[in-house]
SENU-727743 format. One record per atom (N, C-alpha, C): atom name; x, y, z. Coordinates in nm, 3 decimals. Each point is the difference from the previous one (the first is absolute). Example, Ala and Ser with C-alpha at 12.3 -4.5 7.8 and 13.67 -1.06 7.14 Angstrom:
! SENU-727743
N:1.319:-0.569:0.780
CA:-0.089:0.119:0.000
C:0.090:0.120:0.000
N:-0.035:0.105:-0.072
CA:0.082:0.119:0.006
C:-0.077:0.109:0.073
//
This chain:
! SENU-727743
N:8.512:7.862:12.381
CA:0.091:0.042:0.112
C:0.108:0.095:-0.056
N:0.011:0.116:0.062
CA:0.100:0.099:-0.045
C:0.132:-0.031:0.064
N:0.108:0.015:-0.076
CA:0.134:-0.028:0.050
C:0.032:0.092:0.120
N:-0.052:0.119:-0.005
CA:0.023:0.097:0.110
C:-0.045:-0.061:0.136
N:-0.110:-0.074:-0.004
CA:-0.050:-0.061:0.125
C:0.097:-0.105:0.052
N:0.053:-0.080:-0.092
CA:0.096:-0.106:0.038
C:0.126:0.062:0.058
N:0.045:0.108:-0.066
CA:0.120:0.071:0.048
C:-0.022:0.056:0.144
N:-0.117:0.058:0.019
CA:-0.030:0.055:0.135
C:-0.008:-0.112:0.104
N:-0.062:-0.112:-0.035
CA:-0.009:-0.111:0.092
C:0.143:-0.048:0.041
N:0.087:-0.010:-0.103
CA:0.138:-0.043:0.029
C:0.070:0.100:0.095
N:-0.020:0.128:-0.021
CA:0.061:0.101:0.084
C:-0.051:-0.005:0.146
N:-0.131:-0.028:0.015
CA:-0.053:-0.011:0.134
C:0.066:-0.121:0.075
N:0.019:-0.108:-0.072
CA:0.062:-0.116:0.061
C:0.146:0.032:0.038
N:0.070:0.069:-0.095
CA:0.141:0.036:0.027
C:0.014:0.086:0.123
N:-0.088:0.096:0.014
CA:0.009:0.098:0.110
C:-0.075:-0.047:0.127
N:-0.090:-0.101:-0.017
CA:-0.073:-0.051:0.115
C:-0.097:0.104:0.056
N:-0.037:0.095:-0.081
CA:-0.086:0.108:0.051
C:-0.066:0.073:-0.118
N:-0.126:0.026:0.014
CA:-0.073:0.083:-0.103
C:0.052:0.141:0.000
N:0.030:0.054:0.119
CA:0.046:0.137:0.011
C:0.138:0.019:-0.066
N:0.096:-0.089:0.033
CA:0.133:0.011:-0.056
C:0.001:-0.025:-0.152
N:-0.083:-0.091:-0.045
CA:-0.008:-0.030:-0.143
C:-0.062:0.126:-0.072
N:-0.096:0.063:0.063
CA:-0.063:0.119:-0.057
C:0.103:0.110:-0.014
N:0.083:0.021:0.102
CA:0.108:0.103:-0.010
C:0.098:-0.033:-0.109
N:0.041:-0.126:-0.007
CA:0.094:-0.041:-0.107
C:-0.053:0.021:-0.140
N:-0.126:-0.021:-0.013
CA:-0.065:0.010:-0.135
C:-0.054:0.139:-0.032
N:-0.004:0.090:0.102
CA:-0.057:0.129:-0.021
C:-0.151:-0.003:-0.017
N:-0.065:-0.100:0.070
CA:-0.145:-0.010:-0.007
C:-0.062:0.022:0.134
N:-0.133:0.014:0.007
CA:-0.067:0.009:0.131
C:-0.017:-0.144:0.052
N:-0.020:-0.007:0.132
CA:-0.022:-0.132:0.061
C:-0.127:-0.062:-0.051
N:-0.104:0.083:-0.021
CA:-0.125:-0.054:-0.048
C:0.014:-0.057:-0.139
N:0.084:0.063:-0.089
CA:0.025:-0.052:-0.130
C:0.073:-0.132:0.006
N:0.105:-0.012:0.082
CA:0.072:-0.123:0.021
C:-0.094:-0.109:0.047
N:-0.087:0.032:0.096
CA:-0.090:-0.094:0.053
C:-0.099:-0.049:-0.108
N:-0.040:0.088:-0.087
CA:-0.092:-0.036:-0.110
C:0.069:-0.093:-0.097
N:0.130:0.022:-0.029
CA:0.075:-0.085:-0.091
C:0.011:-0.140:0.059
N:0.031:-0.006:0.130
CA:0.016:-0.132:0.065
C:-0.135:-0.074:-0.004
N:-0.103:0.071:0.025
CA:-0.134:-0.060:0.002
C:-0.036:-0.058:-0.142
N:0.040:0.073:-0.106
CA:-0.023:-0.047:-0.135
C:0.078:-0.131:-0.028
N:0.125:-0.008:0.050
CA:0.078:-0.123:-0.014
C:-0.068:-0.114:0.071
N:-0.043:0.026:0.121
CA:-0.067:-0.109:0.079
C:-0.131:-0.046:-0.068
N:-0.071:0.096:-0.058
CA:-0.121:-0.034:-0.073
C:0.030:-0.086:-0.120
N:0.112:0.030:-0.070
CA:0.042:-0.075:-0.116
C:0.028:-0.148:0.038
N:0.075:-0.020:0.112
CA:0.036:-0.134:0.045
C:-0.118:-0.067:0.074
N:-0.094:0.078:0.043
CA:-0.114:-0.050:0.073
C:0.032:-0.047:0.138
N:0.104:0.051:0.060
CA:0.047:-0.040:0.132
C:0.056:0.121:0.074
N:-0.001:-0.011:0.134
CA:0.065:0.099:0.080
C:0.150:-0.027:0.000
N:0.079:0.098:-0.043
CA:0.145:-0.021:-0.016
C:0.081:0.063:0.109
N:-0.051:0.102:0.070
CA:0.068:0.075:0.100
C:-0.084:0.007:0.129
N:0.070:-0.017:0.111
CA:-0.060:0.023:0.134
C:0.036:0.139:0.046
N:-0.101:0.086:0.022
CA:0.030:0.135:0.049
C:0.020:-0.006:0.153
N:0.112:0.047:0.049
CA:0.031:0.008:0.142
C:0.045:0.136:0.039
N:0.004:0.028:0.131
CA:0.042:0.130:0.047
C:0.139:0.037:-0.046
N:0.083:-0.099:-0.010
CA:0.144:0.026:-0.031
C:0.021:0.001:-0.154
N:-0.102:-0.029:-0.077
CA:0.014:-0.004:-0.146
C:-0.085:-0.109:-0.058
N:0.055:-0.068:-0.102
CA:-0.072:-0.110:-0.066
C:0.087:-0.120:-0.011
N:-0.065:-0.119:-0.004
CA:0.071:-0.126:-0.012
C:-0.072:-0.083:-0.106
N:0.078:-0.077:-0.072
CA:-0.055:-0.086:-0.102
C:-0.074:-0.118:0.062
N:-0.118:-0.031:-0.055
CA:-0.063:-0.126:0.035
C:0.069:-0.113:-0.072
N:-0.036:-0.123:0.025
CA:0.059:-0.111:-0.069
C:-0.021:0.009:-0.151
N:-0.123:0.032:-0.038
CA:-0.031:0.017:-0.142
C:0.067:0.123:-0.055
N:0.022:0.102:0.086
CA:0.068:0.119:-0.045
C:0.144:-0.029:-0.035
N:0.065:-0.092:0.074
CA:0.139:-0.040:-0.032
C:0.010:-0.063:-0.141
N:-0.099:-0.079:-0.034
CA:-0.006:-0.058:-0.135
C:-0.015:0.108:-0.103
N:-0.101:0.089:0.030
CA:-0.030:0.106:-0.097
C:0.120:0.092:-0.023
N:0.073:0.039:0.106
CA:0.105:0.095:-0.019
C:0.117:-0.059:-0.080
N:0.019:-0.133:0.010
CA:0.106:-0.062:-0.085
C:-0.041:0.007:-0.148
N:-0.127:-0.025:-0.027
CA:-0.046:0.008:-0.139
C:0.004:0.142:-0.054
N:-0.045:0.094:0.084
CA:0.004:0.143:-0.039
C:0.143:0.043:-0.033
N:0.095:-0.036:0.090
CA:0.140:0.035:-0.022
C:0.052:-0.058:-0.130
N:-0.036:-0.127:-0.028
CA:0.045:-0.061:-0.124
C:-0.059:0.068:-0.123
N:-0.124:0.035:0.006
CA:-0.064:0.067:-0.109
C:0.071:0.136:-0.029
N:0.024:0.076:0.105
CA:0.062:0.131:-0.018
C:0.143:-0.009:-0.051
N:0.072:-0.102:0.050
CA:0.136:-0.021:-0.050
C:0.003:-0.040:-0.148
N:-0.090:-0.088:-0.037
CA:-0.005:-0.041:-0.143
C:-0.038:0.114:-0.094
N:-0.100:0.081:0.050
CA:-0.037:0.113:-0.083
C:0.114:0.106:-0.017
N:0.075:0.020:0.108
CA:0.111:0.095:-0.007
C:0.109:-0.053:-0.091
N:0.026:-0.131:0.003
CA:0.097:-0.062:-0.088
C:-0.044:0.010:-0.146
N:-0.133:-0.017:-0.023
CA:-0.053:0.012:-0.135
C:0.011:0.147:-0.048
N:-0.026:0.091:0.093
CA:0.014:0.145:-0.040
C:0.142:0.033:-0.043
N:0.096:-0.049:0.076
CA:0.141:0.028:-0.031
C:0.039:-0.065:-0.134
N:-0.052:-0.120:-0.026
CA:0.033:-0.069:-0.123
C:-0.059:0.075:-0.120
N:-0.121:0.050:0.011
CA:-0.064:0.072:-0.105
C:0.078:0.131:-0.024
N:0.038:0.067:0.109
CA:0.077:0.127:-0.012
C:0.135:-0.019:-0.067
N:0.061:-0.114:0.035
CA:0.133:-0.032:-0.059
C:-0.008:-0.023:-0.150
N:-0.115:-0.048:-0.043
CA:-0.015:-0.032:-0.145
C:-0.060:0.114:-0.079
N:-0.039:0.108:0.067
CA:-0.060:0.114:-0.067
C:0.109:0.071:-0.082
N:-0.032:0.028:-0.123
CA:0.097:0.074:-0.086
C:0.013:0.141:0.050
N:0.123:0.046:0.032
CA:0.017:0.137:0.045
C:-0.029:0.101:-0.108
N:-0.026:0.123:0.037
CA:-0.026:0.101:-0.108
C:0.126:0.013:-0.092
N:-0.026:0.024:-0.127
CA:0.105:0.032:-0.095
C:0.029:0.147:0.012
N:0.123:0.034:0.039
CA:0.032:0.139:0.031
C:0.070:0.065:-0.122
N:-0.056:0.111:-0.043
CA:0.046:0.064:-0.125
C:0.028:0.150:0.026
N:0.115:0.048:-0.044
CA:0.031:0.141:0.006
C:0.013:0.048:-0.146
N:-0.067:0.111:-0.029
CA:0.001:0.055:-0.136
C:0.038:0.145:0.001
N:0.074:0.041:-0.098
CA:0.027:0.141:-0.022
C:-0.132:0.070:-0.032
N:0.005:0.134:0.001
CA:-0.125:0.077:-0.021
C:-0.063:-0.028:-0.137
N:0.081:-0.009:-0.102
CA:-0.057:-0.019:-0.135
C:-0.067:-0.136:-0.018
N:0.075:-0.113:0.023
CA:-0.068:-0.129:-0.008
C:-0.114:-0.015:0.103
N:0.019:0.062:0.119
CA:-0.102:-0.009:0.101
C:-0.131:0.068:-0.032
N:0.008:0.114:-0.070
CA:-0.120:0.078:-0.034
C:-0.052:-0.027:-0.138
N:0.090:-0.017:-0.097
CA:-0.041:-0.017:-0.139
C:-0.034:-0.144:-0.031
N:0.079:-0.097:0.049
CA:-0.017:-0.139:-0.037
C:-0.078:-0.083:0.104
N:0.029:0.018:0.127
CA:-0.053:-0.093:0.104
C:-0.149:-0.013:0.001
N:-0.078:0.110:-0.005
CA:-0.148:-0.016:0.011
C:-0.056:-0.096:-0.104
N:0.044:0.014:-0.125
CA:-0.053:-0.081:-0.109
C:0.048:-0.147:0.016
N:0.130:-0.016:0.039
CA:0.053:-0.134:0.018
C:-0.074:-0.071:0.114
N:-0.017:0.067:0.116
CA:-0.067:-0.061:0.110
C:-0.150:-0.029:-0.033
N:-0.063:0.087:-0.073
CA:-0.140:-0.026:-0.032
C:-0.018:-0.134:-0.070
N:0.087:-0.026:-0.095
CA:-0.008:-0.130:-0.073
C:0.052:-0.114:0.080
N:0.108:0.021:0.076
CA:0.059:-0.110:0.077
C:-0.095:-0.049:0.109
N:-0.072:0.090:0.062
CA:-0.097:-0.036:0.106
C:-0.114:-0.087:-0.055
N:-0.032:0.015:-0.127
CA:-0.102:-0.086:-0.059
C:0.048:-0.142:-0.010
N:0.132:-0.014:-0.020
CA:0.060:-0.136:-0.011
C:0.029:-0.060:0.140
N:0.054:0.084:0.090
CA:0.043:-0.050:0.131
C:-0.059:0.089:0.110
N:-0.126:-0.007:0.023
CA:-0.063:0.089:0.101
C:0.047:-0.035:0.144
N:0.044:-0.121:0.020
CA:0.040:-0.043:0.137
C:0.139:0.046:0.041
N:0.084:0.041:-0.094
CA:0.137:0.036:0.033
C:0.004:0.142:0.064
N:0.061:0.004:0.118
CA:0.011:0.126:0.071
C:0.128:0.075:-0.048
N:-0.015:0.128:-0.032
CA:0.112:0.081:-0.044
C:0.020:0.116:0.097
N:0.128:0.031:0.026
CA:0.037:0.115:0.082
C:0.081:0.090:-0.090
N:-0.055:0.117:-0.033
CA:0.059:0.086:-0.104
C:0.051:0.132:0.065
N:0.118:0.037:-0.035
CA:0.059:0.129:0.037
C:0.042:0.074:-0.126
N:-0.030:0.132:-0.007
CA:0.043:0.084:-0.110
C:0.104:0.096:0.055
N:0.121:-0.015:-0.049
CA:0.116:0.079:0.050
C:0.082:0.050:-0.116
N:0.105:0.081:0.028
CA:0.093:0.033:-0.109
C:0.091:-0.116:-0.022
N:0.077:0.003:-0.109
CA:0.078:-0.117:-0.040
C:0.106:-0.039:0.101
N:0.066:0.100:0.062
CA:0.103:-0.032:0.099
C:-0.060:-0.068:0.122
N:-0.121:0.042:0.041
CA:-0.069:-0.063:0.107
C:-0.043:-0.144:-0.036
N:-0.039:-0.018:-0.124
CA:-0.034:-0.137:-0.046
C:0.123:-0.090:0.009
N:0.113:0.051:-0.043
CA:0.123:-0.077:0.008
C:0.038:-0.036:0.140
N:-0.016:0.093:0.092
CA:0.032:-0.025:0.143
C:-0.097:-0.103:0.060
N:-0.126:0.009:-0.033
CA:-0.100:-0.103:0.055
C:0.033:-0.137:-0.053
N:0.042:-0.006:-0.126
CA:0.036:-0.130:-0.057
C:0.126:-0.057:0.066
N:0.099:0.088:0.020
CA:0.125:-0.041:0.060
C:-0.018:-0.052:0.144
N:-0.092:0.062:0.072
CA:-0.024:-0.040:0.138
C:-0.105:-0.112:0.012
N:-0.041:-0.055:-0.112
CA:-0.101:-0.112:-0.007
C:-0.132:0.044:0.058
N:-0.033:0.126:0.000
CA:-0.132:0.045:0.048
C:-0.105:-0.013:-0.111
N:0.042:-0.023:-0.125
CA:-0.094:-0.026:-0.106
C:0.053:-0.116:-0.087
N:-0.091:-0.068:-0.069
CA:0.036:-0.112:-0.086
C:0.033:0.045:-0.141
N:-0.063:0.110:-0.042
CA:0.016:0.052:-0.137
C:0.010:0.150:0.004
N:0.086:0.055:-0.088
CA:0.008:0.145:-0.020
C:-0.018:0.031:-0.148
N:-0.080:0.100:-0.032
CA:-0.019:0.044:-0.139
C:0.035:0.148:-0.005
N:0.106:0.031:-0.074
CA:0.045:0.140:-0.008
C:0.108:0.014:-0.104
N:0.041:0.127:-0.024
CA:0.115:0.025:-0.085
C:0.129:0.003:0.088
N:0.090:-0.091:-0.024
CA:0.123:-0.005:0.078
C:0.117:0.040:-0.088
N:0.092:0.076:0.056
CA:0.122:0.038:-0.070
C:0.085:-0.124:-0.028
N:0.075:0.002:-0.109
CA:0.088:-0.111:-0.034
C:0.100:-0.029:0.114
N:0.003:-0.127:0.046
CA:0.093:-0.035:0.105
C:-0.053:0.026:0.140
N:-0.123:0.053:0.013
CA:-0.056:0.030:0.131
C:-0.029:-0.127:0.081
N:-0.044:-0.106:-0.068
CA:-0.028:-0.128:0.063
C:0.111:-0.100:-0.034
N:0.038:-0.078:0.098
CA:0.110:-0.097:-0.020
C:-0.046:-0.129:-0.063
N:0.090:-0.102:0.006
CA:-0.027:-0.127:-0.065
C:-0.104:-0.084:0.074
N:-0.037:0.037:0.118
CA:-0.100:-0.079:0.078
C:-0.144:0.026:-0.042
N:-0.022:0.068:-0.110
CA:-0.135:0.035:-0.040
C:-0.027:-0.047:-0.143
N:-0.126:-0.042:-0.017
CA:-0.047:-0.035:-0.133
C:-0.077:0.114:-0.058
N:0.043:0.057:-0.114
CA:-0.065:0.120:-0.060
C:-0.066:-0.039:-0.131
N:-0.127:0.030:-0.012
CA:-0.077:-0.022:-0.124
C:-0.035:0.134:-0.061
N:0.047:0.032:-0.119
CA:-0.036:0.128:-0.064
C:-0.148:0.010:-0.019
N:-0.058:0.114:0.034
CA:-0.140:0.025:-0.013
C:-0.033:0.093:-0.117
N:0.087:0.099:-0.019
CA:-0.025:0.094:-0.108
C:0.089:0.122:0.011
N:-0.012:0.091:-0.090
CA:0.083:0.120:-0.004
C:-0.077:0.124:0.029
N:0.068:0.096:0.050
CA:-0.055:0.137:0.024
C:0.106:0.096:-0.048
N:-0.041:0.119:-0.032
CA:0.096:0.103:-0.043
C:-0.019:0.125:0.088
N:0.105:0.077:0.009
CA:-0.010:0.130:0.063
C:-0.039:0.102:-0.108
N:-0.110:0.071:0.026
CA:-0.048:0.101:-0.093
C:-0.026:0.129:0.076
N:-0.034:0.100:-0.076
CA:-0.032:0.127:0.063
C:-0.153:0.016:0.004
N:-0.055:0.017:0.121
CA:-0.141:0.029:0.020
C:-0.024:0.148:0.021
N:-0.097:0.056:-0.079
CA:-0.024:0.142:0.001
C:-0.150:0.027:0.009
N:-0.034:0.117:0.056
CA:-0.138:0.049:-0.017
C:-0.003:0.069:-0.141
N:-0.119:0.019:-0.048
CA:-0.015:0.055:-0.133
C:0.044:0.146:-0.009
N:0.004:0.066:0.113
CA:0.038:0.140:-0.004
C:0.147:0.023:0.033
N:0.076:-0.106:0.018
CA:0.144:0.014:0.035
C:0.078:0.055:-0.118
N:0.104:0.086:0.024
CA:0.079:0.058:-0.109
C:0.063:-0.108:-0.090
N:0.039:-0.113:0.055
CA:0.064:-0.103:-0.084
C:-0.100:-0.072:-0.090
N:-0.128:0.016:0.019
CA:-0.098:-0.070:-0.078
C:0.005:0.036:-0.148
N:0.050:0.125:-0.029
CA:0.003:0.044:-0.140
C:0.142:-0.016:-0.066
N:0.099:-0.050:0.077
CA:0.134:-0.019:-0.058
C:-0.002:-0.123:-0.088
N:0.038:0.014:-0.126
CA:-0.009:-0.111:-0.097
C:0.081:-0.124:0.042
N:0.125:0.017:0.039
CA:0.084:-0.111:0.041
C:0.070:0.036:0.128
N:-0.023:-0.081:0.102
CA:0.057:0.029:0.134
C:0.136:-0.067:0.019
N:0.085:0.073:0.068
CA:0.129:-0.058:0.043
C:0.003:-0.001:0.153
N:0.083:-0.083:0.056
CA:0.009:-0.007:0.146
C:0.047:0.133:0.061
N:0.093:0.066:-0.068
CA:0.046:0.130:0.055
C:-0.114:0.103:0.000
N:-0.084:-0.003:-0.104
CA:-0.110:0.092:-0.003
C:-0.099:-0.030:0.109
N:-0.025:-0.130:0.025
CA:-0.093:-0.040:0.105
C:0.049:0.042:0.137
N:0.129:-0.015:0.025
CA:0.057:0.031:0.133
C:0.007:0.147:0.028
N:-0.031:0.084:-0.096
CA:-0.007:0.145:0.022
C:-0.131:0.037:0.075
N:-0.094:-0.098:0.004
CA:-0.128:0.027:0.064
C:-0.009:-0.078:0.128
N:-0.070:0.059:0.098
CA:-0.019:-0.078:0.129
C:-0.088:-0.119:-0.023
N:0.032:-0.110:0.072
CA:-0.071:-0.126:-0.019
C:-0.064:-0.045:0.132
N:-0.110:-0.076:-0.015
CA:-0.058:-0.069:0.114
C:0.076:-0.129:0.016
N:0.061:-0.028:0.115
CA:0.091:-0.113:0.015
C:-0.049:-0.098:0.104
N:0.068:-0.113:0.003
CA:-0.032:-0.109:0.095
C:0.122:-0.015:0.093
N:-0.017:-0.066:0.115
CA:0.109:-0.025:0.093
C:0.117:-0.078:-0.063
N:0.114:0.012:0.053
CA:0.118:-0.073:-0.054
C:-0.017:-0.151:0.007
N:-0.082:-0.051:0.095
CA:-0.024:-0.141:0.012
C:-0.091:-0.056:-0.107
N:-0.065:0.089:-0.077
CA:-0.090:-0.043:-0.109
C:0.081:-0.059:-0.112
N:-0.057:-0.108:-0.059
CA:0.067:-0.064:-0.114
C:0.017:0.095:-0.116
N:-0.104:0.083:-0.025
CA:0.006:0.099:-0.108
C:0.116:0.098:0.019
N:0.013:0.050:0.125
CA:0.108:0.097:0.028
C:0.136:-0.068:-0.014
N:0.011:-0.121:0.046
CA:0.131:-0.068:-0.009
C:0.039:-0.026:-0.145
N:-0.098:-0.039:-0.085
CA:0.030:-0.021:-0.141
C:0.033:0.133:-0.065
N:-0.072:0.106:0.038
CA:0.023:0.133:-0.058
C:0.141:0.050:0.034
N:0.038:-0.014:0.125
CA:0.134:0.048:0.040
C:0.108:-0.082:-0.067
N:-0.021:-0.132:-0.007
CA:0.099:-0.087:-0.064
C:0.017:0.038:-0.148
N:-0.111:0.028:-0.067
CA:0.008:0.032:-0.144
C:0.063:0.138:-0.019
N:-0.028:0.093:0.087
CA:0.065:0.133:-0.010
C:0.150:-0.004:0.018
N:0.043:-0.078:0.101
CA:0.145:-0.013:0.022
C:0.068:-0.063:-0.118
N:-0.065:-0.100:-0.061
CA:0.063:-0.063:-0.121
C:0.013:0.098:-0.116
N:-0.074:0.108:0.005
CA:0.009:0.101:-0.108
C:0.078:0.124:0.049
N:0.068:-0.017:0.110
CA:0.084:0.110:0.053
C:-0.074:0.117:0.062
N:-0.123:-0.028:0.041
CA:-0.085:0.106:0.060
C:-0.016:-0.032:0.149
N:0.029:0.096:0.085
CA:-0.019:-0.025:0.145
C:-0.146:0.008:0.038
N:-0.044:-0.099:0.080
CA:-0.145:0.003:0.043
C:-0.038:0.127:0.074
N:0.104:0.069:0.054
CA:-0.029:0.124:0.074
C:-0.047:0.111:-0.094
N:0.010:-0.019:-0.132
CA:-0.047:0.100:-0.095
C:-0.155:-0.004:-0.008
N:-0.061:-0.100:0.054
CA:-0.147:-0.003:0.003
C:-0.048:0.105:0.101
N:-0.088:0.086:-0.045
CA:-0.061:0.100:0.091
C:-0.140:-0.052:0.038
N:-0.014:-0.035:0.124
CA:-0.127:-0.057:0.048
C:-0.094:0.110:0.049
N:-0.115:0.010:-0.061
CA:-0.100:0.095:0.052
C:-0.078:-0.061:0.112
N:-0.009:-0.138:0.002
CA:-0.070:-0.070:0.109
C:0.041:-0.146:-0.006
N:0.021:-0.061:0.116
CA:0.025:-0.145:0.004
C:-0.122:-0.066:0.061
N:-0.054:-0.098:-0.070
CA:-0.119:-0.073:0.045
C:0.035:-0.147:0.020
N:-0.088:-0.075:0.067
CA:0.039:-0.132:0.049
C:-0.035:-0.118:-0.094
N:-0.069:0.027:-0.110
CA:-0.034:-0.109:-0.094
C:-0.013:0.055:-0.141
N:0.017:-0.090:-0.097
CA:-0.006:0.044:-0.142
C:-0.135:0.053:-0.033
N:-0.106:-0.052:0.062
CA:-0.133:0.047:-0.038
C:-0.033:0.138:0.067
N:0.058:0.024:0.116
CA:-0.007:0.136:0.056
C:0.080:0.097:-0.092
N:0.109:-0.047:-0.048
CA:0.083:0.082:-0.092
C:-0.080:0.038:-0.127
N:-0.070:-0.097:-0.056
CA:-0.074:0.025:-0.121
C:-0.123:0.087:0.025
N:-0.060:-0.014:0.117
CA:-0.114:0.089:0.034
C:0.049:0.143:0.011
N:0.119:0.018:0.058
CA:0.059:0.134:0.012
C:0.030:0.061:-0.138
N:0.049:-0.087:-0.089
CA:0.028:0.046:-0.139
C:-0.131:0.042:-0.070
N:-0.104:-0.082:0.018
CA:-0.126:0.028:-0.066
C:-0.061:0.132:0.048
N:0.034:0.039:0.126
CA:-0.057:0.124:0.053
C:0.094:0.119:-0.024
N:0.104:-0.021:-0.084
CA:0.082:0.112:-0.039
C:0.113:0.036:0.093
N:0.034:-0.087:0.099
CA:0.108:0.038:0.091
C:0.135:-0.001:-0.067
N:0.021:-0.086:-0.094
CA:0.124:-0.008:-0.069
C:0.008:-0.123:-0.088
N:0.110:-0.021:-0.070
CA:0.012:-0.119:-0.085
C:0.067:-0.112:0.088
N:0.011:-0.119:-0.056
CA:0.065:-0.112:0.071
C:0.061:-0.097:-0.098
N:0.118:-0.045:0.030
CA:0.060:-0.113:-0.072
C:-0.043:-0.123:0.078
N:-0.079:-0.085:-0.067
CA:-0.066:-0.103:0.076
C:-0.028:-0.122:-0.085
N:-0.076:-0.093:0.055
CA:-0.034:-0.127:-0.068
C:-0.099:0.016:-0.109
N:0.028:-0.055:-0.119
CA:-0.091:0.009:-0.110
C:-0.127:-0.085:0.034
N:0.016:-0.117:0.057
CA:-0.115:-0.083:0.033
C:-0.098:0.075:0.091
N:0.058:0.061:0.100
CA:-0.090:0.077:0.093
C:-0.060:0.118:-0.068
N:0.079:0.073:-0.078
CA:-0.049:0.123:-0.068
C:-0.109:-0.037:-0.100
N:0.014:-0.106:-0.075
CA:-0.100:-0.038:-0.097
C:-0.131:-0.041:0.070
N:0.007:-0.047:0.124
CA:-0.120:-0.039:0.069
C:-0.088:0.121:0.043
N:0.058:0.122:-0.013
CA:-0.072:0.119:0.037
C:-0.091:0.046:-0.117
N:0.002:-0.073:-0.111
CA:-0.083:0.032:-0.118
C:0.029:0.139:-0.050
N:-0.100:0.085:-0.009
CA:0.017:0.134:-0.064
C:0.031:0.114:0.099
N:0.026:-0.036:0.123
CA:0.020:0.105:0.102
C:0.134:0.070:-0.018
N:0.097:-0.067:-0.061
CA:0.132:0.059:-0.020
C:0.054:-0.035:-0.138
N:0.104:0.078:-0.040
CA:0.067:-0.032:-0.123
C:0.120:-0.088:0.031
N:0.031:-0.093:-0.084
CA:0.119:-0.089:0.020
C:0.094:0.026:-0.122
N:0.119:0.043:0.031
CA:0.098:0.034:-0.107
C:0.128:-0.080:0.020
N:0.060:-0.041:-0.111
CA:0.135:-0.061:0.006
C:0.102:0.113:0.011
N:0.112:-0.033:0.062
CA:0.115:0.090:0.001
C:0.098:-0.056:-0.100
N:0.027:0.073:-0.107
CA:0.068:-0.057:-0.115
C:0.135:-0.063:0.032
N:0.079:0.065:0.085
CA:0.132:-0.048:0.030
C:0.010:-0.069:0.137
N:-0.116:-0.046:0.051
CA:-0.001:-0.058:0.128
C:-0.102:-0.116:0.001
N:0.034:-0.107:-0.074
CA:-0.085:-0.116:-0.011
C:0.047:-0.105:0.097
N:-0.078:-0.009:0.110
CA:0.041:-0.092:0.111
C:-0.108:-0.100:0.022
N:0.038:-0.129:-0.008
CA:-0.095:-0.107:0.028
C:0.021:-0.056:0.139
N:-0.112:-0.035:0.062
CA:0.008:-0.073:0.128
C:-0.064:-0.137:-0.021
N:0.042:-0.097:0.079
CA:-0.050:-0.136:-0.016
C:-0.073:-0.042:0.129
N:-0.126:-0.041:-0.016
CA:-0.076:-0.051:0.111
C:0.027:-0.152:0.013
N:0.018:-0.042:0.125
CA:0.029:-0.139:0.029
C:-0.094:-0.053:0.108
N:-0.031:-0.130:-0.010
CA:-0.062:-0.073:0.110
C:0.112:-0.080:0.063
N:0.027:0.024:0.128
CA:0.121:-0.058:0.065
C:-0.040:-0.083:0.118
N:0.066:-0.116:0.017
CA:-0.021:-0.086:0.114
C:0.135:-0.044:0.058
N:0.004:-0.021:0.127
CA:0.119:-0.059:0.061
C:0.007:-0.151:-0.039
N:0.118:-0.044:-0.035
CA:0.013:-0.142:-0.037
C:-0.019:-0.092:0.121
N:0.029:0.051:0.121
CA:-0.012:-0.088:0.119
C:-0.140:0.007:0.062
N:-0.098:0.063:-0.064
CA:-0.133:0.009:0.049
C:-0.089:-0.087:-0.089
N:-0.091:-0.079:0.063
CA:-0.076:-0.094:-0.080
C:-0.145:-0.003:0.046
N:-0.075:0.109:-0.012
CA:-0.140:0.000:0.027
C:-0.068:-0.091:-0.105
N:-0.090:-0.090:0.042
CA:-0.057:-0.094:-0.091
C:-0.076:0.059:-0.117
N:-0.048:0.125:0.014
CA:-0.082:0.063:-0.107
C:0.081:0.101:-0.082
N:0.130:0.017:0.038
CA:0.075:0.112:-0.057
C:0.019:-0.017:-0.153
N:0.037:-0.113:-0.045
CA:0.035:-0.017:-0.142
C:-0.126:0.021:-0.088
N:-0.111:-0.053:0.047
CA:-0.123:0.019:-0.077
C:-0.042:0.146:-0.009
N:0.013:0.073:0.113
CA:-0.037:0.140:-0.002
C:0.097:0.079:-0.089
N:0.126:-0.025:0.013
CA:0.098:0.072:-0.084
C:-0.030:-0.023:-0.148
N:-0.026:-0.124:-0.039
CA:-0.029:-0.029:-0.138
C:-0.124:0.077:-0.049
N:-0.104:0.000:0.080
CA:-0.122:0.075:-0.034
C:0.027:0.151:-0.010
N:0.072:0.051:0.100
CA:0.025:0.147:0.004
C:0.081:0.042:-0.121
N:0.103:-0.075:-0.035
CA:0.087:0.031:-0.115
C:-0.083:-0.001:-0.128
N:-0.080:-0.105:-0.020
CA:-0.078:-0.008:-0.123
C:-0.098:0.117:-0.010
N:-0.077:0.022:0.103
CA:-0.101:0.109:-0.002
C:0.068:0.134:-0.005
N:0.110:0.019:0.077
CA:0.071:0.127:0.008
C:0.055:0.039:-0.139
N:0.053:-0.097:-0.073
CA:0.054:0.027:-0.134
C:-0.112:0.040:-0.095
N:-0.119:-0.061:0.013
CA:-0.112:0.040:-0.084
C:-0.039:0.146:0.026
N:-0.003:0.036:0.132
CA:-0.044:0.136:0.035
C:0.102:0.104:-0.041
N:0.127:-0.035:0.004
CA:0.106:0.097:-0.038
C:0.011:0.009:-0.151
N:-0.057:-0.100:-0.069
CA:0.005:0.008:-0.146
C:0.133:-0.035:-0.058
//
């Protein structure tokens, strides 16, 4: 017996009419009639009297409809109970670098251990990750955050370090300079990222600490992600002051150079709100940190 047939039978009784029940259910009258007939065949009795004004329950039909109603109510209660106990998705926001460089390998191994856990993943820039965490739209954020950007209500686990380096194509004029300085680099147009990017915010912060105005950067093009930036560099559009982790992931497509007087480190963190308690959060954070540190070396 299909539950759909029991539900249809109950609706016919509620409306007192095959026609009105069909309209309420969005079915044809013939389909509703077939469902009712299947219920009657299951019980082995005539449950409804068809009349010109509609339908009426027989004596045995009154017994049947009480049982059908009880079955449907118990099933709905069981459905709600199961739904209430279902573990919600673990929501994670990651910056571009951990999202592209680390996440695929971490998830590949984690899914072997916990294939049943549902994950909802967003890849954003670091300021967007912070905003999503602050508004409780995610349980975990993995990104480079500026010192003091997150308040006391967050638990931060260090994941690893990244540095700002100069990415160049092999034919760029700076590729042959033995020792690069920041002033020399800033004489050339750069492929840049938006101000909301963690790399840009670290870059501007580091320049200001050295008495250099960020406005001295000459942007030949602004792109929306570090990997778009590196692709532009590889194709000779310009140089870029960018993430060493991301640049090294490009293998031999670009040159990676240190800037002698501009050694800037960034710190990657796995961050959680202290007032959020997803049942799987701590296990995932522990696994991500362990595997992420291995991948970052």
